[in-house]
C-alpha positions in Angstrom: 0.0 -0.1 0.1 2.8 2.5 1.1 4.7 1.8 -2.4 1.5 2.1 -4.3 0.9 5.6 -2.6 4.3 6.9 -3.3 4.3 5.8 -7.2 0.7 7.6 -7.4 2.3 10.8 -5.6 5.3 10.5 -7.8 3.2 10.7 -10.8 0.3 13.0 -9.6 2.6 16.1 -8.0 4.8 16.7 -11.2 1.5 16.6 -13.2 -0.2 19.0 -11.2 2.7 21.4 -10.8 3.1 21.1 -14.6 -0.5 22.3 -15.3 -0.2 25.0 -12.6 2.5 26.8 -14.3 2.7 25.8 -18.1 -1.1 26.1 -19.0 -2.7 29.1 -19.7 -5.5 30.3 -17.6 -8.2 29.0 -19.9 -6.3 25.4 -20.3 -6.0 25.6 -16.5 -10.0 26.3 -16.5 -10.5 23.4 -18.5 -8.0 20.8 -16.8 -9.4 21.8 -13.4 -13.0 21.8 -14.5 -12.3 18.0 -15.7 -11.0 17.2 -11.8 -14.1 19.0 -10.7 -16.4 16.4 -12.8 -14.7 13.6 -11.4 -15.1 15.2 -7.9 -18.9 15.9 -8.7 -19.4 11.9 -9.9 -17.8 11.3 -6.3 -20.3 13.4 -4.4 -23.0 11.5 -6.3 -21.9 8.2 -5.0 -21.7 9.7 -1.5 -24.7 11.2 -1.1 -26.6 8.8 -2.5 -28.3 10.4 -6.0 -30.7 8.2 -8.0 -29.3 7.8 -11.4 -31.6 10.5 -12.8 -30.4 13.0 -10.5 -26.7 12.2 -11.1 -27.4 13.4 -14.7 -28.7 16.9 -13.9 -26.2 17.4 -11.0 -23.4 16.9 -12.8 -24.5 18.3 -16.1 -25.5 21.2 -14.4 -22.2 21.8 -12.9 -20.5 21.2 -16.2 -22.8 23.5 -17.9 -22.3 26.1 -15.6 -18.4 25.9 -15.9 -19.0 25.8 -19.5 -20.7 29.1 -19.4 -18.2 30.7 -17.4 -15.8 29.8 -19.5 -17.1 30.9 -23.1 -20.0 32.8 -22.8 -19.4 36.6 -23.3 -21.5 37.8 -20.6 -19.4 36.3 -18.1 -16.3 38.1 -19.3 -13.6 35.5 -18.8 -10.1 36.6 -19.5 -7.4 35.3 -17.3 -10.0 35.0 -14.6 -13.5 36.6 -14.0 -14.9 39.8 -12.9 -15.1 41.1 -9.8 -18.9 40.0 -9.4 -18.5 36.5 -10.6 -15.7 36.0 -8.1 -17.2 37.4 -5.1 -20.8 35.9 -5.7 -19.3 32.2 -6.2 -16.3 32.2 -3.9 -18.7 34.3 -1.4 -21.4 31.9 -1.2 -18.8 29.0 -0.8 -16.9 30.8 1.7 -20.0 31.5 3.7 -21.3 27.9 3.7 -17.5 26.6 4.9 -17.4 29.3 7.8 -21.0 29.5 8.8 -22.9 26.3 8.0 -20.4 23.4 7.8 -19.1 23.5 11.3 -22.4 23.2 12.9 -23.1 20.6 10.6 -20.4 18.3 11.3 -21.0 19.2 15.1 -24.5 18.0 14.7 -24.0 15.3 12.3 -26.9 16.5 10.1 -27.9 14.1 7.4 -26.1 14.1 4.1 -28.5 12.0 2.0 -30.9 14.1 1.1 -30.9 14.6 -2.5 -32.1 18.4 -3.2 -30.2 19.8 -0.3 -26.7 17.8 -1.0 -27.3 18.8 -5.0 -27.1 22.4 -3.8 -24.4 22.2 -1.3 -22.5 20.3 -3.8 -22.7 22.9 -6.7 -21.8 25.8 -3.9 -18.9 23.6 -2.9 -17.5 22.4 -6.0 -18.3 25.6 -8.2 -16.6 27.7 -5.3 -13.6 25.8 -5.6 -13.3 25.7 -9.1 -13.5 29.6 -9.7 -11.1 30.2 -6.6 -8.4 27.7 -8.2 -8.9 29.4 -11.7 -8.9 33.0 -10.3 -5.8 32.4 -8.2 -4.1 30.6 -11.0 -4.6 33.9 -13.2 -3.1 35.8 -10.6 0.0 33.4 -10.0 0.9 30.0 -10.1 2.7 30.7 -6.9 -0.3 32.2 -5.0 -2.2 28.6 -5.6 1.0 26.8 -4.6 1.4 29.2 -1.3 -2.4 28.9 -0.3 -2.3 25.0 -1.2 1.0 24.9 1.1 -1.2 26.1 4.1 -3.4 23.1 3.8 -0.8 20.7 3.0 1.6 21.9 6.4 -1.9 22.0 8.5 -2.3 18.4 7.4 1.0 17.0 8.0 1.7 19.0 11.2 -1.7 17.9 12.6 -0.8 14.1 11.7 2.6 14.1 13.3 1.3 16.0 16.5 -1.5 14.0 16.8 0.3 10.8 17.1 2.9 12.2 19.3 0.6 14.3 21.7 -2.8 13.2 20.9 -5.4 12.8 23.8 -8.7 14.6 23.2 -10.8 13.6 20.5 -11.6 16.5 18.1 -14.6 14.5 16.4 -15.0 11.2 17.4 -18.1 10.1 15.7 -17.0 11.8 12.7 -13.4 10.9 12.3 -12.1 9.3 15.3 -8.5 9.8 14.4 -8.3 13.8 14.6 -7.5 15.2 18.0 -7.1 18.6 19.5 -3.6 18.2 19.9 -3.3 17.4 16.1 -5.0 20.9 15.4 -2.9 22.7 17.9 0.3 21.4 16.0 -1.3 22.4 12.6 -1.9 25.9 14.1 1.8 26.4 15.3 3.2 25.0 12.0 1.0 27.3 9.8 1.7 30.5 11.9 5.5 29.8 11.4 4.7 29.1 7.7 2.7 32.5 7.6 5.6 34.6 9.2 8.0 33.0 6.8 6.0 34.3 3.8 5.7 38.1 5.2 8.9 39.2 3.0 7.5 38.4 -0.1 4.0 40.3 0.5 5.2 42.9 -2.0 5.9 40.2 -4.3 2.4 39.1 -4.4 1.0 42.3 -4.7 -0.1 43.2 -1.6 -1.6 46.6 -1.7 -1.2 48.0 2.2 1.8 48.8 4.5 3.5 45.7 5.7 3.5 46.5 9.6 2.8 44.7 12.9 -1.0 45.1 12.4 -1.1 43.9 8.9 1.3 40.7 9.8 -0.8 39.9 12.7 -3.9 40.1 10.5 -2.1 37.8 7.7 -1.0 35.2 10.4 -4.5 35.2 11.8 -5.9 34.8 8.3 -3.5 31.6 7.8 -4.6 30.2 10.8 -8.5 30.7 9.6 -7.6 29.1 6.2 -6.1 25.9 8.3 -8.9 25.7 10.7 -11.7 25.7 7.7 -9.4 23.3 6.0 -10.1 21.0 8.9 -13.7 21.4 8.6 -13.5 20.5 5.0 -11.8 17.4 6.0 -14.3 16.6 8.5 -17.1 17.2 6.2 -15.9 14.8 3.6 -15.6 12.3 6.6 -19.1 12.8 7.6 -20.2 12.3 3.8 -18.3 8.9 3.8 -19.4 7.8 7.2 -23.1 8.4 6.4 -22.5 6.5 2.9 -20.7 3.5 5.0 -17.7 3.9 2.8 -14.0 4.2 3.4 -12.8 6.4 0.4 -14.9 8.5 -2.1 -13.6 6.4 -4.9 -10.8 4.4 -6.3 -9.4 6.4 -9.1 -6.1 7.2 -7.4 -4.3 4.0 -6.1 -3.3 4.0 -2.6 -5.1 7.3 -2.2 -8.7 6.9 -2.8 -11.0 9.2 -4.7 -10.3 13.0 -5.7 -12.6 14.0 -3.0 -10.4 12.2 -0.6 -7.2 14.4 -1.9 -9.2 17.8 -2.1 -11.4 17.8 0.8 -9.4 20.2 2.6 -8.8 22.3 -0.4 -12.4 22.5 -1.1 -12.9 24.5 2.0 -9.8 26.7 2.0 -9.6 27.6 -1.6 -12.7 30.0 -2.0 -11.9 32.2 1.4 -8.0 32.5 -0.2 -9.3 33.8 -3.6 -11.7 36.5 -2.0 -8.9 37.4 0.4 -6.6 37.7 -2.9 -9.4 39.9 -4.6 -9.5 42.3 -1.8 -5.9 42.7 -0.6 -3.7 41.8 -3.8 -3.2 43.6 -6.8 -3.9 41.8 -10.0 -1.1 41.5 -12.3 -1.7 43.1 -15.5 
């Protein structure tokens, strides 16, 4: 199993990086839309959609994506106009910050077709628009944002194994602990502090002082915390569906949703912050 995981990662990581840095904004949008379509299929499986409803859920999401890319009214040109980014990413961010934590705590049902279709559209469309918008600004911005999630996940794993005592959500994901979360916060705060010298390179439009540095570190901690919510929400989907993985597309790693669950929650929030605080390259 470990060998399979390593081999899959050895193929997947270079492929993602090559696409991120070498593809145009439009090509990146098409490639990520294809990944979102696969995630939509897994979402349908986890939420128990009937075959007829799977068609309109996945088809509706793809139709929305194609419209946003090619319709003149959408105005796609290395990213979208402000209104589209704010609307799509704003609704997704609101779900992850205001609704998803309570959903996980209360363990609300996740196999109600209409509700989960709406949630799926919000979550998947928000992530896709965020990834495209961030890559249009700079591939490095996407990588830096993803690194917050990866660092949080890795630090939580090791600190949880070493010091874990108090369960975070035992009825949803028994392996996660509060000590793991604390370790993630420490690692992410350190990473955020190390990024401060690159603020001007990233296009930060405000003075870099004690207040803005503190706000940046607090924001990185928010992103890390919401990424944990994304992980827990997908765990709840799988638990309610009675499956271990969202799919089997990635040998040793499960499905696409298994790999991007935390990113689903984090990326829309990062895209909104980039819109409000970073200048977009000409």
